[in-house]
ROKEPA-314095 format. One line per field, with one value per atom (N, C-alpha, C, O): x, y, z; residue in one letter; atom name; residue number from 1. Coordinates in pm, 1 decimal. Each point is the difference from the previous one (the first is absolute). Example, Ala and Ser with C-alpha at 12.3 -4.5 7.8 and 13.67 -1.06 7.14 Angstrom:
residues 2
x	(1319.0, -89.0, 90.0, 103.6, -138.6, 82.0, -77.0, 50.9)
y	(-569.0, 119.0, 120.0, -1.9, 106.9, 119.0, 109.0, 110.8)
z	(780.0, 0.0, 0.0, 66.5, -138.5, 6.0, 73.0, 16.9)
residu	(A, A, A, A, S, S, S, S)
atome	(N, CA, C, O, N, CA, C, O)
num	(1, 1, 1, 1, 2, 2, 2, 2)
This chain:
residues 106
x	(-5731.2, 100.1, -27.2, -115.0, 221.7, -11.6, -43.7, 40.7, -124.4, -43.4, 106.9, 92.8, -107.9, 94.3, 1.7, 106.4, -223.4, -7.4, 68.7, 64.6, -77.7, 66.7, 152.2, 73.3, -27.2, 143.5, 51.1, 107.2, -183.8, 37.7, 9.3, 95.4, -196.8, -0.5, 117.0, 61.6, -31.1, 112.1, 132.4, 86.2, -70.2, 122.0, 12.4, 107.3, -216.5, 0.0, 35.9, 80.6, -138.8, 30.8, 146.5, 64.7, -12.9, 140.1, 94.3, 95.5, -121.9, 84.4, -12.0, 98.6, -218.1, -21.3, 75.8, 61.7, -65.7, 69.1, 151.7, 68.1, -15.7, 144.6, 42.9, 119.5, -216.7, 32.8, 28.3, 37.8, -55.5, 29.7, -109.9, 27.8, -149.8, -112.5, 14.1, -20.5, 54.8, 16.7, 117.4, -6.5, 113.3, 113.9, -40.3, 38.8, -115.9, -45.2, -91.3, 11.4, -101.4, -89.7, 79.1, -28.4, 127.0, 82.1, 79.6, 12.7, 40.7, 77.2, -88.7, 41.7, -162.6, -92.4, -33.6, 0.0, -28.6, -28.5, 117.8, -17.3, 135.6, 120.3, 16.4, 30.4, -50.3, 12.8, -108.3, 25.3, -145.7, -108.0, 34.7, -17.1, 65.7, 39.4, 110.6, -3.4, 100.8, 110.0, -51.3, 41.6, -131.2, -54.1, -81.4, 8.1, -85.6, -78.9, 92.2, -21.9, 124.4, 94.4, 72.5, 25.3, 8.1, 69.9, -87.0, 50.3, -180.2, -88.1, -42.2, -43.9, 55.8, -41.6, 89.7, -47.9, 177.0, 93.3, 21.3, 65.8, -119.7, 14.0, 86.7, -27.5, 130.5, 89.5, -70.0, -78.5, 108.9, -55.1, 68.3, 118.8, -193.1, 64.1, 99.1, -16.7, 117.7, 98.2, -69.2, -68.7, 86.9, -63.4, 69.2, 118.6, -195.0, 57.8, 95.8, -0.7, 81.9, 94.6, -73.7, 44.2, -156.5, -79.4, -52.1, 1.1, -46.7, -50.1, 112.0, -20.6, 138.9, 113.8, 32.4, 24.4, -24.5, 31.3, -105.9, 32.5, -158.1, -108.6, 11.2, -12.4, 35.6, 14.1, 116.5, -10.8, 122.7, 116.4, -28.8, 43.1, -115.1, -35.8, -92.2, 15.6, -110.7, -91.0, 76.3, -22.4, 113.2, 78.9, 83.4, 6.1, 57.8, 81.3, -86.2, 40.0, -157.7, -93.2, -38.3, 2.0, -36.7, -40.1, 115.3, -20.5, 141.1, 116.6, 27.8, 25.3, -30.2, 29.5, -96.3, 40.6, -168.4, -101.6, -17.9, -89.6, 176.3, 0.1, -132.3, -48.3, -10.5, -122.5, 38.7, -24.0, 83.7, 51.8, -108.6, 21.0, -136.6, -107.3, -47.4, -15.8, -6.5, -44.3, 107.1, -30.7, 155.4, 110.9, 11.2, 31.3, -56.7, 10.9, -105.1, 19.7, -130.5, -101.8, 33.3, -20.6, 71.5, 28.6, 108.9, -11.4, 115.5, 115.0, -39.4, 30.0, -96.2, -35.7, -109.7, -3.4, -85.1, -110.2, 48.8, -49.1, 146.3, 50.9, 116.4, 32.9, 30.1, 114.2, 126.9, 91.7, -83.1, 118.6, 117.5, 114.3, -139.2, 109.4, 68.4, -35.4, 130.4, 72.8, 109.0, 36.5, 15.6, 107.4, -61.0, -67.3, 91.6, -57.6, 75.9, 121.8, -192.6, 63.1, 54.8, 96.7, -158.7, 40.9, 45.2, -63.1, 172.8, 49.5, -77.2, -69.3, 83.4, -64.8, 48.8, -79.1, 208.1, 56.8, -59.5, -32.3, 17.5, -60.1, -144.2, -42.3, -31.4, -139.1, -4.9, -81.0, 166.8, 2.9, 34.1, -60.0, 155.5, 36.7, -115.4, -28.4, -37.4, -111.1, -115.0, -67.5, 45.6, -108.7, 43.7, -79.3, 204.7, 56.8, -13.9, -36.2, 66.3, -5.8, 142.2, 83.3, -56.3, 132.4, -0.4, -80.3, 170.6, 8.4, 76.8, 98.6, -145.8, 70.3, 76.9, -15.3, 95.9, 73.7, -96.6, 24.3, -134.0, -97.8, -70.3, -23.3, -10.8, -73.2, 90.0, -49.0, 178.8, 92.5, 11.1, 26.8, -47.5, 14.3, -119.6, 6.6, -113.5, -119.8, 18.2, -92.0)
y	(3102.1, 68.0, -24.6, -2.9, -14.4, -31.4, 122.6, 112.8, -138.6, 109.8, 25.6, -79.0, 189.7, 35.8, -107.1, -35.8, -14.3, -104.2, -128.3, -66.8, 31.7, -119.1, 17.8, -93.5, 213.1, 27.4, -6.5, -54.9, 110.7, -6.5, -144.8, -38.9, -41.1, -140.7, -76.2, -83.0, 111.3, -67.2, 37.6, -85.6, 213.5, 44.4, -63.9, -46.6, 44.8, -61.3, -148.3, -48.5, -23.4, -142.1, -21.8, -91.3, 175.9, -13.7, 24.5, -75.2, 179.9, 28.7, -109.7, -35.6, -17.9, -107.5, -126.5, -64.7, 29.4, -119.0, 11.1, -99.9, 221.5, 21.8, 13.7, 1.3, 9.1, 16.6, 143.4, 28.2, 61.2, 140.7, 69.6, 93.5, -136.9, 67.1, -1.8, 102.6, -216.1, -8.0, 85.4, 61.2, -57.1, 84.4, 147.5, 74.7, -33.8, 138.7, 34.3, 107.2, -198.3, 23.0, 13.2, 87.9, -174.4, 5.4, 129.3, 61.2, -19.6, 125.1, 119.3, 90.1, -88.9, 109.5, 1.9, 106.5, -223.7, -6.2, 52.4, 78.1, -121.2, 42.6, 151.6, 63.9, -6.8, 144.6, 74.7, 107.7, -163.9, 63.8, 2.8, 102.9, -215.1, -2.9, 101.6, 70.8, -64.0, 95.6, 143.0, 83.1, -53.5, 135.4, 36.7, 113.1, -206.3, 26.6, 25.2, 93.2, -174.9, 18.0, 133.7, 64.4, -22.2, 127.2, 119.1, 100.2, -111.3, 113.6, 10.3, 106.4, -212.3, 3.4, 88.6, 70.7, -73.9, 79.1, -51.0, 65.8, -180.1, -58.9, -124.5, -88.7, 83.9, -115.8, -122.3, 10.2, -124.5, -124.3, -31.2, 27.4, -84.4, -38.3, -113.5, -80.8, 76.2, -107.9, -132.4, -10.4, -90.1, -129.5, -70.5, 20.4, -102.7, -78.8, -102.7, -25.4, -32.3, -101.9, -118.9, -57.2, 20.0, -112.0, 30.8, -86.0, 209.2, 39.6, -1.5, -44.3, 92.3, -2.4, -143.0, -26.9, -64.1, -140.4, -58.6, -67.1, 92.5, -51.4, 56.5, -73.9, 203.9, 61.3, -59.6, -23.9, -0.2, -58.9, -143.6, -41.5, -33.2, -136.4, 0.9, -79.9, 170.9, 11.1, 44.5, -52.9, 150.3, 45.5, -114.4, -17.9, -59.0, -112.1, -101.4, -51.9, 23.7, -92.1, 52.0, -75.1, 202.4, 57.2, -2.8, -31.1, 63.2, -4.5, -142.3, -23.6, -71.4, -139.2, -52.9, -73.3, 110.6, -47.9, 90.9, -20.6, 121.8, 90.9, 74.7, 19.0, 23.3, 79.3, 147.7, 73.3, -31.1, 136.3, 105.3, 104.6, -131.3, 99.5, 25.0, 114.7, -220.9, 13.8, 69.6, 86.3, -123.3, 61.2, 149.6, 80.0, -43.0, 141.2, 85.1, 120.3, -180.5, 71.8, -4.0, 98.6, -211.2, -16.0, 96.2, 57.8, -41.4, 79.9, 143.4, 44.6, 29.6, 136.8, 4.5, 91.7, -189.4, 2.1, -23.3, 62.6, -153.3, -30.0, 88.5, 12.5, 49.5, 85.4, -76.6, 56.2, -183.9, -78.7, 32.9, -28.5, 87.2, 37.1, -121.3, -113.8, 137.8, -108.9, -59.0, -116.3, 193.6, -48.6, -48.9, 75.1, -200.5, -57.8, 45.6, 17.5, 1.4, 37.9, -123.1, 8.5, -121.1, -123.2, -101.6, -17.5, -47.9, -102.9, -129.0, -15.6, -73.5, -130.6, -71.1, -64.4, 75.4, -62.4, 59.9, -72.1, 205.0, 66.1, -46.1, -22.4, 8.7, -44.7, -143.7, -33.0, -52.2, -140.3, -10.1, -79.2, 158.8, -0.7, 48.5, -58.7, 164.7, 56.3, -99.6, -5.3, -73.4, -97.5, -136.6, -94.1, 83.4, -127.2, -110.5, -113.7, 151.2, -94.9, -34.0, 88.6, -215.9, -44.8, -19.2, -75.8, 145.1, -15.1, -127.8, -35.0, -31.4, -117.2, 42.0, 112.0, -200.6, 29.7, 29.7, 90.2, -166.1, 18.8, 134.1, 67.3, -27.8, 126.4, 120.2, 105.2, -117.1, 110.2, 30.2, 113.5, -215.7, 16.5, 72.0, 39.2, -21.5, 63.8, 147.3, 68.0)
z	(-5117.0, 77.7, 149.0, 43.8, 31.7, 142.0, 78.8, -28.0, 126.9, 86.7, 105.7, 17.6, 51.2, 104.9, 109.8, 50.6, -14.5, 103.7, -44.9, 80.7, -207.7, -52.2, 3.6, 32.0, -64.8, 5.0, 144.5, 25.4, 68.8, 141.4, 46.3, 67.4, -104.8, 39.4, -60.2, 66.8, -193.2, -66.5, 66.0, 20.2, 13.4, 66.8, 137.9, 38.2, 35.4, 133.6, -8.9, 79.3, -173.9, -18.0, -36.6, 51.3, -140.3, -41.6, 117.7, 19.8, 58.2, 116.7, 104.3, 64.6, -47.8, 96.5, -40.4, 84.6, -211.5, -48.9, 15.1, 23.2, -36.5, 13.5, 145.4, 29.7, 61.4, 141.0, 38.3, 113.7, -206.6, 23.2, 79.1, 75.0, -90.4, 64.4, 152.3, 65.0, -8.5, 145.5, 47.4, 106.6, -185.3, 35.7, 1.0, 89.7, -188.8, -6.2, 117.4, 59.3, -26.7, 113.6, 129.9, 81.3, -61.7, 121.6, 5.0, 106.0, -219.7, -4.4, 33.2, 72.8, -125.4, 29.1, 149.1, 61.8, -3.0, 143.7, 80.7, 93.6, -130.0, 70.0, -6.6, 100.7, -218.3, -16.8, 76.8, 54.0, -48.6, 75.4, 148.3, 65.4, -11.3, 141.3, 27.3, 100.6, -190.1, 17.9, -4.1, 80.8, -173.5, -11.8, 123.4, 48.0, 3.0, 120.4, 117.7, 77.4, -63.3, 110.4, -10.3, 101.8, -222.8, -19.6, 38.7, 50.8, -74.9, 25.8, 145.5, 43.6, 31.1, 139.9, 84.0, 88.7, -115.5, 77.4, 140.9, 80.6, -50.4, 133.0, -12.6, -80.8, 160.3, -3.9, 58.8, 94.3, -151.9, 53.6, 132.0, 16.9, 76.3, 125.6, -23.6, -91.3, 173.3, -11.5, 33.5, 101.6, -186.5, 28.0, 116.2, 26.0, 42.1, 109.0, -59.1, -120.5, 205.7, -47.0, -59.6, -99.6, 160.3, -52.2, -140.0, -88.0, 68.5, -131.4, -103.5, -113.0, 150.9, -92.5, -42.2, -117.6, 214.0, -30.7, -92.3, -98.0, 129.2, -84.0, -141.8, -97.7, 87.0, -132.7, -77.5, -120.3, 188.9, -67.7, -44.7, -107.6, 189.0, -39.5, -121.9, -92.3, 94.3, -114.5, -123.9, -108.9, 124.6, -114.6, -57.0, -121.7, 208.8, -48.0, -73.8, -104.2, 157.8, -65.7, -138.6, -97.5, 89.0, -128.6, -100.1, -117.3, 162.7, -89.0, -46.9, -118.1, 212.2, -32.4, -105.9, -90.2, 101.2, -93.4, -120.8, -81.9, 71.7, -113.9, -16.1, -111.6, 225.3, -1.0, -2.7, 95.9, -205.9, -12.4, 11.4, 61.4, -120.0, 2.8, 142.9, 41.7, 31.8, 138.4, 82.5, 82.2, -103.9, 72.6, -31.2, 88.2, -212.8, -37.3, 69.7, 17.3, 22.7, 76.1, 148.6, 70.8, -23.1, 142.6, 48.7, 108.1, -187.2, 44.1, 35.4, 110.8, -200.6, 40.5, 106.2, 82.0, -83.5, 95.7, 142.8, 93.9, -77.8, 133.8, 38.7, 118.0, -217.8, 28.1, 31.4, 59.9, -98.7, 32.6, -90.9, 35.5, -150.5, -89.7, -59.7, 30.7, -113.3, -65.9, 88.0, -16.9, 109.5, 85.3, 130.7, 70.5, -39.8, 121.1, 123.5, -4.1, 112.1, 125.7, 71.2, 75.6, -100.1, 66.1, -104.5, -104.2, 135.0, -91.4, 24.7, 100.5, -192.9, 12.6, 126.4, 68.9, -38.0, 119.6, 126.2, 94.4, -92.6, 116.4, 21.6, 113.5, -221.2, 10.7, 50.0, 86.6, -140.5, 43.9, 148.1, 72.6, -28.1, 142.4, 87.0, 104.5, -147.0, 77.1, 12.2, 102.7, -207.7, 0.4, 51.0, 2.5, 38.0, 47.3, -104.1, 30.6, -154.6, -110.9, -39.2, -19.0, 7.2, -41.6, -150.3, -54.4, -11.5, -145.2, -34.4, 64.7, -165.9, -51.9, -124.7, -48.9, -0.5, -122.4, -114.5, -80.1, 72.3, -106.6, 12.3, -100.4, 222.7, 15.2, -23.1, -41.0, 65.8, -24.9, -148.2, -39.4, -42.4, -144.8, -62.7, -116.5, 190.2, -55.0, -19.4, -45.5)
residu	(M, M, M, M, A, A, A, A, T, T, T, T, L, L, L, L, N, N, N, N, Q, Q, Q, Q, L, L, L, L, K, K, K, K, D, D, D, D, A, A, A, A, L, L, L, L, K, K, K, K, D, D, D, D, A, A, A, A, L, L, L, L, D, D, D, D, K, K, K, K, R, R, R, R, G, G, G, G, T, T, T, T, L, L, L, L, N, N, N, N, E, E, E, E, L, L, L, L, K, K, K, K, A, A, A, A, K, K, K, K, V, V, V, V, R, R, R, R, S, S, S, S, E, E, E, E, V, V, V, V, Y, Y, Y, Y, S, S, S, S, A, A, A, A, I, I, I, I, D, D, D, D, D, D, D, D, T, T, T, T, K, K, K, K, G, G, G, G, V, V, V, V, A, A, A, A, K, K, K, K, P, P, P, P, E, E, E, E, P, P, P, P, S, S, S, S, E, E, E, E, E, E, E, E, T, T, T, T, E, E, E, E, I, I, I, I, I, I, I, I, N, N, N, N, E, E, E, E, L, L, L, L, I, I, I, I, R, R, R, R, E, E, E, E, Y, Y, Y, Y, L, L, L, L, K, K, K, K, F, F, F, F, N, N, N, N, N, N, N, N, Y, Y, Y, Y, R, R, R, R, N, N, N, N, T, T, T, T, L, L, L, L, S, S, S, S, V, V, V, V, M, M, M, M, I, I, I, I, P, P, P, P, E, E, E, E, T, T, T, T, G, G, G, G, I, I, I, I, G, G, G, G, E, E, E, E, V, V, V, V, T, T, T, T, K, K, K, K, K, K, K, K, T, T, T, T, R, R, R, R, T, T, T, T, Q, Q, Q, Q, I, I, I, I, A, A, A, A, E, E, E, E, K, K, K, K, L, L, L, L, S, S, S, S, V, V, V, V, T, T, T, T, E, E, E, E, T, T, T, T, R, R, R, R, E, E, E, E, S, S, S, S, R, R, R, R, E, E, E, E, L, L, L, L)
atome	(N, CA, C, O, N, CA, C, O, N, CA, C, O, N, CA, C, O, N, CA, C, O, N, CA, C, O, N, CA, C, O, N, CA, C, O, N, CA, C, O, N, CA, C, O, N, CA, C, O, N, CA, C, O, N, CA, C, O, N, CA, C, O, N, CA, C, O, N, CA, C, O, N, CA, C, O, N, CA, C, O, N, CA, C, O, N, CA, C, O, N, CA, C, O, N, CA, C, O, N, CA, C, O, N, CA, C, O, N, CA, C, O, N, CA, C, O, N, CA, C, O, N, CA, C, O, N, CA, C, O, N, CA, C, O, N, CA, C, O, N, CA, C, O, N, CA, C, O, N, CA, C, O, N, CA, C, O, N, CA, C, O, N, CA, C, O, N, CA, C, O, N, CA, C, O, N, CA, C, O, N, CA, C, O, N, CA, C, O, N, CA, C, O, N, CA, C, O, N, CA, C, O, N, CA, C, O, N, CA, C, O, N, CA, C, O, N, CA, C, O, N, CA, C, O, N, CA, C, O, N, CA, C, O, N, CA, C, O, N, CA, C, O, N, CA, C, O, N, CA, C, O, N, CA, C, O, N, CA, C, O, N, CA, C, O, N, CA, C, O, N, CA, C, O, N, CA, C, O, N, CA, C, O, N, CA, C, O, N, CA, C, O, N, CA, C, O, N, CA, C, O, N, CA, C, O, N, CA, C, O, N, CA, C, O, N, CA, C, O, N, CA, C, O, N, CA, C, O, N, CA, C, O, N, CA, C, O, N, CA, C, O, N, CA, C, O, N, CA, C, O, N, CA, C, O, N, CA, C, O, N, CA, C, O, N, CA, C, O, N, CA, C, O, N, CA, C, O, N, CA, C, O, N, CA, C, O, N, CA, C, O, N, CA, C, O, N, CA, C, O, N, CA, C, O, N, CA, C, O, N, CA, C, O, N, CA, C, O, N, CA, C, O, N, CA, C, O, N, CA, C, O, N, CA, C, O, N, CA, C, O, N, CA, C, O, N, CA, C, O, N, CA, C, O, N, CA, C, O, N, CA, C, O, N, CA, C, O, N, CA, C, O, N, CA, C, O)
num	(1, 1, 1, 1, 2, 2, 2, 2, 3, 3, 3, 3, 4, 4, 4, 4, 5, 5, 5, 5, 6, 6, 6, 6, 7, 7, 7, 7, 8, 8, 8, 8, 9, 9, 9, 9, 10, 10, 10, 10, 11, 11, 11, 11, 12, 12, 12, 12, 13, 13, 13, 13, 14, 14, 14, 14, 15, 15, 15, 15, 16, 16, 16, 16, 17, 17, 17, 17, 18, 18, 18, 18, 19, 19, 19, 19, 20, 20, 20, 20, 21, 21, 21, 21, 22, 22, 22, 22, 23, 23, 23, 23, 24, 24, 24, 24, 25, 25, 25, 25, 26, 26, 26, 26, 27, 27, 27, 27, 28, 28, 28, 28, 29, 29, 29, 29, 30, 30, 30, 30, 31, 31, 31, 31, 32, 32, 32, 32, 33, 33, 33, 33, 34, 34, 34, 34, 35, 35, 35, 35, 36, 36, 36, 36, 37, 37, 37, 37, 38, 38, 38, 38, 39, 39, 39, 39, 40, 40, 40, 40, 41, 41, 41, 41, 42, 42, 42, 42, 43, 43, 43, 43, 44, 44, 44, 44, 45, 45, 45, 45, 46, 46, 46, 46, 47, 47, 47, 47, 48, 48, 48, 48, 49, 49, 49, 49, 50, 50, 50, 50, 51, 51, 51, 51, 52, 52, 52, 52, 53, 53, 53, 53, 54, 54, 54, 54, 55, 55, 55, 55, 56, 56, 56, 56, 57, 57, 57, 57, 58, 58, 58, 58, 59, 59, 59, 59, 60, 60, 60, 60, 61, 61, 61, 61, 62, 62, 62, 62, 63, 63, 63, 63, 64, 64, 64, 64, 65, 65, 65, 65, 66, 66, 66, 66, 67, 67, 67, 67, 68, 68, 68, 68, 69, 69, 69, 69, 70, 70, 70, 70, 71, 71, 71, 71, 72, 72, 72, 72, 73, 73, 73, 73, 74, 74, 74, 74, 75, 75, 75, 75, 76, 76, 76, 76, 77, 77, 77, 77, 78, 78, 78, 78, 79, 79, 79, 79, 80, 80, 80, 80, 81, 81, 81, 81, 82, 82, 82, 82, 83, 83, 83, 83, 84, 84, 84, 84, 85, 85, 85, 85, 86, 86, 86, 86, 87, 87, 87, 87, 88, 88, 88, 88, 89, 89, 89, 89, 90, 90, 90, 90, 91, 91, 91, 91, 92, 92, 92, 92, 93, 93, 93, 93, 94, 94, 94, 94, 95, 95, 95, 95, 96, 96, 96, 96, 97, 97, 97, 97, 98, 98, 98, 98, 99, 99, 99, 99, 100, 100, 100, 100, 101, 101, 101, 101, 102, 102, 102, 102, 103, 103, 103, 103, 104, 104, 104, 104, 105, 105, 105, 105, 106, 106, 106, 106)
């Protein structure tokens, strides 16, 4: 008969092979950050415009590469929320980047 440790290891291996383990870890981290922020009772300071742009660039990168777990932790930690304050066009203009037809399709 399998021991408790063997069952834990088998479950961990099964979740890891299915890709579920990393999703669960990211969800737990995200919930921990949210719970900590809720208990502080102190509002986060408004980020500078540079920080907003950097966060939006990182968010776009994570979305493009389908790094959902990392993004699920980043959103509550940075407070950027699901709705962006700056559009892709606004960011490109601010950075003096000219979009091409290929980059618009991303």
